[in-house]
Structure formats: C-alpha cells, structure tokens
C-alpha positions, -999 to +999 in steps of 0.1 A: +304+062+034+274+083+024+263+057-002+266+029+024+244+048+049+218+055+023+218+019+011+213+006+047+186+032+053+167+022+022+170-015+030+156-009+065+127+011+051+120-016+026+120-043+053+096-022+075+073-016+046+072-052+037+065-063+072+037-039+078+017-043+046-013-057+029-023-073-003-052-056-020-073-071-048-089-043-069-123-043-084-109-054-117-090-083-102-054-068-101-034-075-069-010-050-054+011-051-023+008-019-003+008-004+032-017-016+058-045+005+073-024+015+104-002+037+081-030+063+080-042+086+107-079+082+100-102+056+084-112+083+059-076+088+048-072+050+042-106+048+024-095+077+001-062+059-006-080+027-015-102+046-039-071+063-055-054+029-058-084+014-075-088+043-098-051+042-108-053+005-116-088+000-129-100+035-140-128+037-114-130+046-077-160+023-070-164-014-070-157-042-045-121-045-033-106-072-011-080-064+016-057-089+034-030-079+059+003-097+055 
C-alpha cells in the first residue's frame, strides 16, 4: 500500500514538472529540460539558478543562454 502511494505521488510530481517546464540551451550548446521561471519566487532567484545550471554544464556562469517554455 505504501509503495503504491509513493509511486502514484512520484508519477504525479513528474507529470507536473514535465508540464510546467522549459528547455534551456546553455552557453556551450548543451540542452537541458528544467523548471520554468514561475517555479521561483523572484527573478533574481531564477537568474541565479540559470547561472548555476550553466556553470554545472559548461564550467562558467556567463555567456549567452536560450530559454524556451514548453
């Protein structure tokens, strides 16, 4: 019973995350599917997240990134 509930909860979360997401192309050309801007309380939080994402994938916080909502 507990496993069934957890499985359903994870599937529901996954569907929500997929529906409210964005595709980001980093400054080095890698694409990643992630949450959209509305998942953050402020623009600054979202901007910091985008920098973190670019740094994790490309090694730098700067550069031109493209953002497209799903």
